[in-house]
C-alpha positions in Angstrom: -39.2 -44.1 59.0 -38.5 -40.3 59.0 -40.4 -38.5 56.5 -39.2 -34.9 55.4 -40.3 -32.2 57.6 -43.4 -30.5 56.2 -44.2 -26.6 57.6 -48.0 -26.2 57.2 -50.3 -23.8 59.7 -52.1 -25.7 61.4 -55.7 -25.8 62.0 -58.2 -26.0 65.0 -57.9 -29.8 64.6 -53.8 -29.6 65.6 -54.9 -28.5 69.1 -54.9 -31.2 71.1 -51.8 -32.5 70.1 -50.0 -29.2 70.2 -51.4 -29.3 73.9 -49.9 -32.7 75.0 -46.6 -31.8 72.9 -46.7 -28.3 74.8 -46.7 -29.7 78.5 -44.6 -32.6 77.8 -41.6 -30.9 76.4 -42.1 -27.2 77.6 -41.8 -27.2 80.9 -37.9 -26.2 82.2 -36.8 -24.4 84.8 -36.6 -21.3 82.4 -40.3 -21.6 81.1 -43.5 -20.4 82.0 -45.9 -22.2 81.2 -49.5 -22.3 83.2 -52.3 -24.7 82.1 -54.7 -21.5 81.7 -51.9 -20.2 80.2 -51.3 -23.1 77.2 -55.1 -24.0 77.2 -56.3 -20.1 76.2 -53.2 -20.3 73.6 -54.7 -23.6 71.8 -58.3 -21.9 71.9 -56.3 -18.9 70.8 -55.3 -20.7 68.1 -59.0 -22.7 67.3 -60.5 -19.4 67.4 -58.5 -17.9 65.0 -57.5 -15.2 66.9 -53.7 -16.6 66.7 -51.7 -19.5 64.1 -49.8 -22.0 64.7 -47.0 -23.1 62.4 -46.5 -26.7 62.9 -43.2 -29.3 61.8 -44.5 -32.3 60.9 -42.7 -35.5 60.1 -45.3 -37.6 58.8 -48.6 -36.8 60.6 -46.9 -36.0 63.9 -46.4 -32.9 65.0 -43.0 -32.4 66.4 -42.5 -28.2 66.5 -44.3 -25.3 66.4 -44.6 -22.0 67.3 -47.7 -19.4 67.7 -48.0 -16.5 66.1 -50.5 -13.4 67.5 -51.0 -10.3 64.8 -51.9 -7.2 66.6 -50.4 -7.9 69.8 -48.1 -5.8 72.2 -47.4 -8.1 75.2 -45.4 -5.8 76.6 -46.5 -2.3 75.9 -44.2 -0.1 78.4 -41.2 -1.8 76.7 -42.0 -0.2 73.4 -40.7 2.2 71.4 -41.7 2.6 68.2 -45.0 4.6 67.6 -46.7 2.1 65.2 -50.5 1.4 65.4 -51.2 -1.6 67.9 -52.3 -3.3 64.4 -48.4 -3.1 63.6 -47.2 -5.2 66.2 -47.0 -9.0 66.5 -46.2 -11.3 69.0 -44.9 -14.9 69.4 -45.7 -17.1 71.9 -44.7 -20.3 72.8 -42.0 -22.5 70.1 -41.2 -25.7 71.4 -39.9 -28.4 69.0 -40.2 -32.4 70.3 -36.4 -33.1 72.1 -35.4 -36.1 69.6 -35.7 -33.3 66.6 -34.0 -30.6 68.2 -30.4 -29.3 67.5 -31.6 -29.0 63.4 -32.4 -25.3 63.0 -36.6 -26.3 63.0 -36.8 -24.2 66.2 -35.2 -20.9 64.2 -37.6 -22.0 60.9 -40.2 -22.7 62.7 -40.1 -18.5 64.0 -38.8 -17.2 60.4 -41.9 -19.3 59.3 -44.0 -17.2 62.3 -42.5 -14.0 61.1 -43.5 -15.3 57.4 -47.2 -14.9 58.6 -46.8 -11.9 60.5 -45.4 -10.4 57.7 -48.3 -11.3 55.5 -50.5 -9.8 57.8 -49.5 -6.5 57.6 -47.5 -6.4 61.1 -44.0 -4.3 61.2 -42.4 -4.8 64.3 -42.8 -8.7 66.0 -41.3 -9.2 69.6 -40.6 -12.7 71.8 -40.3 -13.0 75.1 -37.9 -15.6 77.1 -35.8 -15.7 80.4 -32.6 -14.3 80.2 -30.4 -16.9 81.1 -32.2 -19.2 78.7 -29.8 -20.0 76.2 -30.8 -22.3 73.7 -34.0 -19.9 73.7 -32.1 -16.5 73.2 -30.0 -18.3 70.3 -32.9 -20.0 68.4 -34.6 -16.1 68.7 -31.2 -14.5 67.4 -30.3 -16.8 65.1 -34.1 -16.4 63.5 -33.2 -12.3 63.3 -34.3 -11.0 67.0 -32.4 -8.2 68.7 -32.1 -7.7 72.6 -35.2 -4.8 72.2 -35.6 -4.9 76.3 -34.6 -7.0 79.6 -36.7 -6.6 82.8 -36.9 -8.0 86.7 -40.3 -10.4 85.5 -40.6 -12.4 89.1 -44.4 -12.7 88.8 -42.9 -15.8 85.3 -39.4 -16.2 86.4 -38.5 -17.9 88.9 -35.1 -18.9 89.2 -31.8 -17.1 88.5 -31.8 -14.0 87.6 -35.8 -13.6 87.6 -35.5 -11.6 84.4 -37.0 -11.5 81.2 -35.3 -11.2 77.8 -37.4 -9.1 75.0 -36.8 -9.8 71.3 -38.1 -7.5 68.1 -37.5 -8.1 64.9 -38.9 -6.0 61.7 -40.7 -7.4 59.0 -42.2 -5.2 57.1 -40.9 -1.4 56.7 -42.9 1.0 58.6 -45.3 3.3 57.4 -44.5 6.4 58.7 
């Protein structure tokens, strides 16, 4: 039986199920998901350095997005002069394939942006392989615009080997 989806913030008890979802349904030719990086991200959620927004169908996690307040992932590409604490980064986003195409990914991104905004973040960044049309579409639907595209051979192994970096302004800049 399918329940109405619930969106909520993860706690440390969610990370094992999140890890399983990401490692089973996240890998594809476009995504860079080294096991140690995924484990580190789950530890960041468990330790409170990052927050995960969950999409749940009953008790089952069917998607999530990880949000990092105060993180600039690609500082050399940042054009604004904000203090680092005013930046946020959205790491991994995954939706179980049985739930894809329902706008869950965009909803997760919007909820992650709302969390970051409430944390005092002004500018949120996210990235993906430039040729990953599904991810870029989800990101654009959630209000992300292109900040930069750059050669990234250490993380991108197929196609153009370029990363698309998106940004979304979630609060007025305090100048």
